[in-house]
N, C-alpha and C positions, 0 to 999 in steps of 0.2 A: 443097096448101098454107094458103086461112084466109085470115078477112077477117084483121086484122093492130092494133093501137091501140096505143097512146103510151098511159101509166092515171102518177096522180101523186096519191098521197091525202093526207094533210097533218090529221094527228089530236092536239087539243090532253089534255096529261098524260088532264087526265077521263072525256078521251072516247076515249082509249083505255085507259088501271085498264078502264068500262066492256068493253069492248070482249075480256079479257080472260078476265073473271069471267059473259062471255057465248059465246064460247066453251068454257070449259069445261060449258057445261051441252048442247051440242053431243051427238048418239051422237057415238060410235067419228069412225066410219067420215069424217065430216062435220068434225069437229073436226083429222083431219088436215089432207082434204082444201082446207084453211081456213088448214092450221097452212105448206102444203105448195104455199101458193096466195102466201103473205107470201116462207116464205124464194125461192122461185125468183124473186123483185122480182131486179131489174139491179143497183138497193142501194138501203140503212135509209139513216134518216137517223138521233137522239135529241139530244136535248136541254132541261132543265131538264126533263122526265119527256114530254117532248109526242118525236111520231113521225111519218116520211111516211115515201112506199117509192114507189121508180118502175116503174114496168115495159114496154120500150122494145121494139117490134115483137110487144106477146103479146095469144092468140087467147081477146080479150075475151068471153067469147058472154053476153050474160043469161038464155039459160039452164041452162048448170051452176050446180047447187049449190052453191058454195063464190060464186062474182059472186049469184049470186036471195039465198044468205045476205046478205051484207057490203053489196047494196046497199039492205037490208031497214031491215039498219043504219042504213048509212047516214039512212035520210028521217027514223028515228023521233031521229036526234041533233036538237039546236039550231044552227041553222045557225050560230054560232059559233065551236062544237067542232071542227068545220073542212071541209076544203079534198079535194073533188075536181074530177081538171079528164077526161076523157076527150077528144083525140085521134083516132077512127078514119082508112083513107085514102083515103080520102070528102075533099074540097075543104066543105064542106058539113057535114059530120061530128067534133060537140064538142059537151060536156057539159060543161058547168062549176058544180055547186054547190058550196053556202056557201056558210061567208064568211071562216072565218079566216086572214080576211087580210093579218095584219098575224104571220104564221105566221115563230118563226124562221131555217127556215130560204131561204128569199123564194123560196117554189113560187109561177110562175103564170102565167097559157100569157103567150105571144107570139107573134109576128106580124112577120110582114115583108120582105121580094123580097130574093132572090140574083144575081150574077153570075156566072157565071165570070169566072179572071180569064181577063186576054189572055197 
């Protein structure tokens, strides 16, 4: 089974352009893994050159080479150019990085309290 997370990544146009260029410099096998990671997302959104991806219930392991690459890439970006949100299975397992809050997709972290209907 493994530990699963919900992950959202939103990149401004400049960050997406840089990502595409950086992927081209990777060894072929890692390029394939990274491209497969993005293809495996639940959905992708595009608008005005900006991009967003969402993975639901994904095995997002920080030791996997594609995740290592992506995490390193994001950490090198200006915070204004991206938003990364990961919510793990455990209630207190939340990662939130970047400050692309005014992204055109409205990607954000939400919290709530729910009840079953009567």
